[in-house]
N, C-alpha and C positions, 0 to 999 in steps of 0.2 A: 447511618445514611440519612441525608436530608435531601427530601423530594420538594424541587422547585419549579413553579409552574412558569413557563415563558411568558414574557410580556407580549401582548398582540396589540400593536397599533390600532385602536379601533377605524380610525379613517382610512388607513391603508387597507386594512381587510375589506372595508366597505367598498373602497374603488375598486379593487380587484374583482369583487363579487359583481359589481356593476358593469365591469369590462368582461363578464362573461365567465369568469373562473368560478368553478363549484364552490359552494361556501365554505366545504370543510378545507379544501385545499387553499382557498383564499386566506383563512385564519392560519393554516400552516406555514404557507409562504411568508405572509406578513410577520408572522415571529421568527422567521429566519432571515429577515432583511430584506426581502423582495418588495419593492416599492411601486412598482408598475408592470403590467402585463407584458410590456415590451420586453422586460428581462428574462421572460420566460421563453420567448423565441429562440428556438434551438438551430435556427437555419446556419449553414455553413458561412453565409455571407456575412453573419454577425460574429464570427471569429475574430480576435485581434489580429490585426495583419502583422505578417511576418517582419515587415520593415522596421518595426519597433523593437523587435528581438536583437540586442546589440550583438554583434558578430556573426549574425546568420548571413548577412550579405558577403561578408568575408570569406566565410566557410564555404558559400556558394560558389565563389571565384576561385577558391583553391581546389574545389571539387570538380568544377568545369574545366580547369586547366588540365587537372590529372586525365579527365576522361577524354580530352581532345588528344592528349598525348598517348593515350592507350595504356597507361599506367595500372599497375595492380593496386587494388584497395583492400584493407584489410580492417575489419570491424573488431575492436576489443571490447567484449561485453562484461556485463556483472553477472553473477550467479543468482539472482533472485527474479521473480516473475516480471518486473519493470525492465530489468537488464535483457531479458529474454526476449520480451515483446520489442524493446527498442532495437535489439539486434535483428530480429526478424523483419521489422519495419525497415531498417537501414538497408539490409541486403536485398529484401525484395523491393523497395523504393529506387535504390541506385540501379538495379538491372532494369526496372521499368523506364527509368529516365536515360537509359542507353549505355550504362557502364558495362564493359566486356568482361571485366575481370574483378570479381569481388567475392571475398572469401570472409570467414570470421574466426575469431579465437576466444575461448572463453577461460578465464583463470580457474584452477581449482581451489576450492574454499580452503582446504587444508593445506595443500602443498604451496599454492602461490598467494594466498591471502588477497585481501581487496585491493583493486585497483590497479593501475598501469605501473609496473615496476621495471626495473632494469633488466631484470631475466626475461620478462614479458616481451619488451622490446627487441631483445635479441631474438627470441623465437619468431617474433613477426619479420625480422629482417632475413632470418634464416629461411624462411618459407618464400622469401622472393618479393616481399610486397615492397612498393614505393610509398605509399600513403597508409598512415595509421588513423583510425577514426575511432574514438572511444565513444561508448555509449553508457550513461548512466553512472560514469565514474571518470576520474582524471583531473578534477579541479584542483585536488591537493597533490597531485603527483608530479611536482617539481623535479625530483630525481629521475622518475621513470621518462619524462619527455626529454630531458637533458640527455639521457642514454639514448633516447629514439633518434634525436637531432644528431648526435655524435656519430650514429650510424648511418645518416645520411637520409632518413626518413623524415618525410613531410607530415606533420602531426596536427590533426584538427580534434579539439576537445568538445565534446558536447555532454553536458552533465546538468544537474540541477541542484546538487548539494551545496551547502555554503562553502564559501571559499576560506582558506586560510589567510594569514597575513601576506603571503607572496604567491602571486599567480605563477602558473607554469609558462615557459617560455615557448608556448605553441605557436603555429602558424596562424591557428584560428581558434578562438574559444566562444563558445555558446553556452551560456548559462544565464538565466533571468535572474540569479542572485549574485553575480558578479558586479563589482562597483562601476557605476556609470551606465547600467543597463535600466532603461525606462519602460521595460515592458510591464503592463499593469499586472499581468498574473505570474506572481512570486512563486506560485504554487504548482506550476506546470512539472509534470513527471518527466523522467528520463526520456520515456517513449514519446511524450508529447514533444519535447526539446527535439528529438530526432525528426518528427514528422514536421514540425516547423522548418528544420533546414532543407528538408526535401522540398517544401513549398518555396523556399527561397532559391534553391538550386533550379528548379523548374522555370521560375521567373528569370534567372540568369541565362539558362540554356534558350528561352524564349528570345531575350535581347540578342543572342547570338547567332538568331536564325534556324536553331536545330528544328523547331517546329512553331506553330502559331498556336493562338487561344483555341483554334477549333480542332486543331490535331494533336495538341498535347496530350501525354498520357495522364489518365485519371488516377488520383492518388487516394480517391474517396474509399476504394476497397480495402484500403489498410487501416480504416478506422476502428474496425472490431478489435484489431490488436492494440490500437492506441487506447480504446476504451477499457479493456482487459487489464493492461499495465497501469493505468491511472487509478482504477479503483483498487487494484490489489496492493499498490505502493502506499495506500491510505494517506496520499496527499490530499489537501483541503480542495473541496469540490466547490471552487469559486465559480463564478458565471462561465468564464471561458472553457474550464475543466467539465461543467455540466453539459455544454454543448457538445465537447468532444465524446464524452459518454453517451450522450443521447443519440448522436448520429451513428456511433457504434452499435448501439442497441437496435436501433430501427433497422439496419441492414442485416444483423443477425435474425430478428424476428421475422424478416421477410426472406430468410434462407441464403442471404448472401454472406458468406463468409469463408475463411481459410477452411481447408479440410481438416486441419488440426483441431481448429476450435471446435467444429461440429463433433469431431471424435471425442473431445474431452467432455462436451455435453452429455455424451452418450455414455462415455464411462462413468461420469458422476451420476447418472439417471436422472438428468434434468432435461428440460424440453426447449430447445432454442427459440422455438415460435412464442414461448412465454418468458424469454430471458430478461433477467432482472440484475440490478447491481449485487443483490445478494449473491447471485451465481457467480459473479466474477470474484466476489470477496472470500466466499466460504465453500465453493466448489472447484472452479477451474483454477484460480490463483494457488491455492494450496498443492495442487497436483503439479504445476509447474514449479513450484518453489521446492518441493519434497526432492526433486532430481538435484538441485544445487546443494541441498542440506545434505544428503545421504549418498547420492551417486555422482552423476556427470551432468551438468546442465545442458551439454550438448544433446541429449535426449529430449529436453523441453524445447530446444531451439530447432532441432529438427522436424519436431511435431508441427511446430507454426511454420516452418519454412517448406515442408514436402507439399506437392500438389496432388500425390497419390493417395487416395482415400483409404485404400488398403494399408499402405504403409502407415499412414496417420492413425488407424484405428489400432494397429499393433502397438506404437509407440505410446497411445494414449492408455492402452491396457498396462503397459510397463510403468507408466508414470502412477496409475491409480495403485498398483500393487506397491511401489516404493511409498506412497503416501500412507498406506494401510501400516507399512512398517514404521513409518514416522510416527505416526498416533500411537503406536505401542510404546516405542522408544520414549516419546513425549510423557505418556502417561506416568511410567516409572519415574523419570527424572522430575516430574513435576511433584510428586509426592515427596521425594526426597529433599527438594528445593524448599519445599514448604516447611518441612521438618527443621532444616537448617535456619531458615528466616525465622520461625517460631522460637527458636532456640536463643534469638537474640534479646528476647524481652520475655518477663514474666506474664503469667496468664491474665492477672488483674492490672498490667500495664498496657499504655499504647506502644505499638511499634515504634522502633527509631524512625527519624524523619527520612532516611534513605536505606536502602536494603541492598547488600553486596553479599553474594553465596558463591562458594565454590566447592566442587568435590572432584578428586581425581578421576572418577569413573563417568563424569558427564561428558557427553557428546557434544562437540562444538557445533555439529550441524543444527542443533535445535535449541540453543541456549537463548535466542531470540524469542522464540515462542513461548519458552518457559518463562523468561522475563515478563513476557506480557501477562502470562497467567497469574504470576505473583502479584504484579503490580494491580491486576484487576481485583485480586482477593484482599489485598492489603491496603490498597490506595497509597502506595508511597513509590517514589522513583526506585527503579530495581535494576541492579546488574546481576548477571549470572555468567559465571566463568568456566571454562574448561581448559584442560591442558591443551596446547597446541599439538596437532598430530603431524606437523611438518618436519621434514628431517632437519635435525640438529637444533630444533626449536623447543625441545621437551620441557625447558625450563621456562618456557613463556606460557602465559594464560592469556586466552582470548575471551573477551568479554562483550555481552551485547547487552544494551540497557533500553528500557522504556520508562516513559516519565507520565506524570499526571500535568493537568493544566496549572500554569504558574511557575513550572520549573523547567527552565530551558537545559535540555540535558547536554547539548554540546558546549554551551557556554560555561556549564558547571565543570565539564572535563577541563575546559580551556583554562579556568582558575585553578584547578587542581594541577595542572601541568605548570603553571606560574609558581605556585606556592612550593611544589615539591619538584624541582627539576629532576629528570631521569627516571621519576616513577612511570610515567606514561611513555611507553616507546613509541606507541601510534594512537591516534584517535581521530574521530571525525563522526559526521551525522548531521542532525537536525535537533528541533527543539524537543520533540517526542520520541525520537528513536536516535540511538548512536551506539558506537563499537568503539573499542579500545583494546590495546595489548599492553599487559605488564608483566614484569618479571614474577615469578612465583614467590620470591623473597619478599616483594614489595606488596603483596596483596594486601596485609593488615594495614599498611600506611595509606594505600588507595582507600580502604573501606572507611578509615577514619577521617581522611580528607574529604571525602565525598559527603559522609555525613555531617561533617562541619558546615560545608558549604550549604547543604540543605536545613540545617540549624538556623544559619543567617538569613536564607531567602524565604523560607516557608513559615507562615503563622498557622493558628489553630484553624482559621476558616479555611485556607488552602488544604489543610490535612483532613478536612472533613469531607468525605465522600458527598458530591451533589449529584442528584440524578435530575436532569432537566427534563420536564415533561411538557405536553400540550394540554395539560389539565383534563377536565371530565369529558366523556365521550357521549355525545346526544345518542339516545337509543336508536334514533331513526338512520343513524349512520352505521349501525351494527349489522351489515349486510355484506354477504359473500363477494357480490359484485364490486362493492365500493372497495373492499379490501383488495381485490384484484387490481382496480384502477388505482389505489395508492401504491400498489407494488410496482406499478408501470413506470412511475416517477422515478427521477434520478435522485437518490439520497446516499448520503456516506459521510466521510470525514468532513466537519464543518458546514454540512447540511443534513442533519441527523434524521434518521427515519423516524416517522410519528411514533410517539410514546404517550401513552395517556395516564392519568391518574386520578383516584377518587376512591372514596370508601365504598367497599362492597360487603356483602354478607356471604360467609362460607358456610354452605349447607352441607358439604361432606370434603374429606380429603384421605388421600391414601398414598402409599409409596407405590411406585410402579418401575419398569424396566428392569434390566439385569442387575441383581443384588439391591433392588430399591432405592436407585439412585436419583430418582425424579419424583416429586410432588404432584399428583393429580388432584384438581379441585372442581367442585361443583359449586357455581358461584350464583348469586342473585345480584344482578347489575341493573339497577334503577327499576326493580320490579320484574326484570326479565331473567330467565334462567340461561347461564352460559356456562361452557366448559373452560378450564383453565389448566394450564401446565406451568411449572416452575422447575426448569432444568438445573440439576445439580443441587436441590434444596432437598434435604432429609428432615429438617425440623419442622414441627407442625406450626401452623400460622393461628393468630387469634380468631375469634368468630367474625369480628368486623373491622378487618385491618384497612389501612390506606394502602392501596396497591398501585405500582406503576407496572404498566403492561404495554406491549405491542400487539397488532392484531394479525392473525393468521387463519387460514381456511384449512380445516380438518377435513379430509374426504374419506368417508367409511360408508361402505354398503351403497354406492351410488349417490349418497347424499353429500353435500358440501355445507358444512356449518361453521359459523365463526367461533375461533377460540381466543383467549386471552393468553398470551405468552408472557408469563411475569417476569419482570426485570429486577424487582426489588420492593422493599417497605421500608416505612419509618420504624426503627426499632430502637 
């Protein structure tokens, strides 16, 4: 691992500080590309306008026409947290705006697979819907859209995934990544896209005289759901996404949230009045995702849709239990996958430039999480495959991949598909995460092909793990109240939470936790004693290591003390 300190433009940091930004925050923001205090303004008025999102106006017209005719609307969701929150935002928002007949359908991960397929279209038609609205999926569903239209359905696609060479023949497509879309935020999440469609629909209904600016329904109460889905989907937190997330966090901290979100905070043992992006990514998001991985995502969606606090609490408890089951299943799979991956190279060798593993006992619901863990451990683009559980598809393998900076995973799959026609039965995704389906007999071919692409695209520098940090931490900033202030800011993908690095002296170290899985440290930091914890580390560290660490507050015996959570060291 190589620890690299982020560059801080001194004039920018100085200008931010002169504008009233806290000196430490000024340094952190400047290192992340913020150039002026105005960029930190998270007011709703500074959101990018819906008029610049290509297709949003057309979708609004189609939906407004359907509502005027009293037609039945059916939302087709995805089975992850982004899809679940997008579905909840769609159903709640459409009802707020006056739609009388709104329902939803979510595919089963195992039986149906991802996206709008012809069988899903038939189920929508059989349930009496007139209009099919996808959320967080559909941009690659050319056959599914064709089937839906053949059944007489009006189709509106809302998605944020990268499109393929052909766009589906829908009545309206809203996706910031489609050709010809000038929307500045290409990192909008699926739930973010749906929220923007609702903004456009509200404006369209205003022009039709349904209400005026004073009496129009308020969509701001949906922002806690938008914030949760945006962070959980690990999209890049550009300025627009940070505003959406900040607005959602403000409402949650003020007690203004859906009963399901409050119930999820309770189930996770977290405090909504102190909500952070960490809660979205590591507490609420995994509990919603667990339903789609191991059970039925309707549990997650119903939790977010219900206005009954008692029912929300019961559903949140179910989701918490499923998440515990997911963690146990993931733990066993992770160890097995790591053994398979380490079997691809000798102890004294570097891992191959890409990793692909498969075991017949793997569960397809958690392959993505396991791929992420392997990628973090080995710093290689990684795919983990499991046998499909869909009826008649037992010969197929479903894979989920996670990547490292510098290796665009979906583009790599596209190249594999071009070089080896027929090997990939289906694929899609983003730069850092993607999925695909292959026949089991073609797994070896896929593994070799992906490794070959990685050989061509990745060099030694890219294959070396780099941990970007914010450099040394001045001792005067090592205070619990400042750690709390940092936690209240919006951090995440593309706007990394603060991580500091500098040499420290290790006074003592010992293993703690069940089975001695974590390393507890007593450190001397710039002459001051401080506690440290390195989760998942079992090997001792040198007496004076260069450590990278983030800040946390440890509460014990009524006292709150800063502790360093170690992220890595140069070894």
